[in-house]
N, C-alpha and C positions, 0 to 999 in steps of 0.2 A: 504494499500500499505507499501510496506517495504523501510526502508529508505537505501539507498546505503553508499557506503564510500564518493563517492563524493558529495551527500546531505548534509551529516555532515562536510565535508570540507565548502562546500557553508554554512552552517548556522553557522559554526565558523566563517569564514571572515564576514559574514554578523553583527554577533555580535560585531563583534572587531570593523567593521566599524562604526555599530551604537554607539557604545560606545564613539570610538575617538569625533564623531560629538556630540554626547551628552554634552560631555565636552567641546566640542569647543564651543557651544551654550550658556553652562552657563558662560564660562572666559569670552566670548564677553561681557555677560549682565554685568557681573561685572566690566568688565572695562568701558563699558557707564556708570554705573552707578556711579564710580567713577568720569569719565569726566563729567559728567552733574555737579555733588558736587562743579567740578572746573570752571563750565560756556563754558563748551566743548561739544564735543558727539564723539562716532566712525564716521569715514566719512562713508556714506551709500553706498559708490559707493567701497570703500574699503574692508568693508563688503561683496557686490555682487561678487567681483572678489576672494575673498578669499573663497566663496559657490562654486563658479563657478569652483575654482582650484579642491576643493575638490571632486565635482562631477565628474571630467573628471579624474581625477588623484587620487582614493582613496587611502589614506595610512593608515598603521596599527601603527603608531608609533603616541602618542598622542605629538604634538608641545609644546613647550612653546608659548604663546602667551602675546604678549606686546601691549601697544597701544605706538603711537609717538606720538609727540608735535602737530605734521599735523593732528590726527587724523584717519591716515591709521593705520592697524593692520601690524604687523610683525610677523610671524611664524618662531621658532627656534627649530631646530634637531641636536643634537649632545652633547658631552660634550668639545669640543673644544681640547681635546686631544686623536686621533690628527685629527678629525672630525667634521667640524661644518657646517650646513647649515642655512642661514636666509635668508627667502623671504619675500618682504615689498608688499602689494598687493595694486596696485594702480587703478585709476579709469579705465574704458575700457578693461578691462582683461589685462592688464600690469603687469607684476612682476619684481620688482628691487631684485636682489639676490646677496647674497655675500657665497663665499665657501669657507672654509680651508679644503684640504685633504694631506694626506704623500702620497708622491710619492712613488711608488709600487718600483721604481729602485733607489731608494735613500732617506735618513735620511730628505730630504727636503721637505717642507710642501708648497704645490701648493695653488695659491688663484687666487680665479676669481671673478670680479663683473662685473653688468652691468644690462639692462634690456632685457627682452623675454616677449611676449606673453605666455599665459596660454599653449597655443598648444607646445611649441617648449621647456616647463622647462623639462619634463621627459628628452627626447633628451639630452639635453644639462646637464643636473646631471648625465647620464650615461658617458660624455664624460671625468666628473672629476672623476668616479668612486665613487661615493657617494650617487646613488640612493636608495640602500641600507638603509640607516639612515632614510630615511621617511617609510621603510616598512622593520623593519628587520625580 
């Protein structure tokens, strides 16, 4: 069977998604190893929320993953000039978000923060005009 252009696009997207997922998995292992050395660990409920988010909202840009003192994971996209998205993965598929984005109509930077369910994050990021930061 011949491969179509759509097939190659799907394969490229799948390869990118797999690459991001593998990098994230490796980083989470590193964070957990470090935390265990300090007498802590990655919060399993936070990690579950992270993977649920990735499955529901596959993204192509690899985030910076950090471990907070609470054991929760935070993913960060952007370079702070002018766009930045930070998501903290909480138990029960809740996400705490922080967004900095340049306003299209002025030089001001819009800021937003709050908490939302996984299903609402894509619409929320769209409302700030930053959804492309996760998938350039």
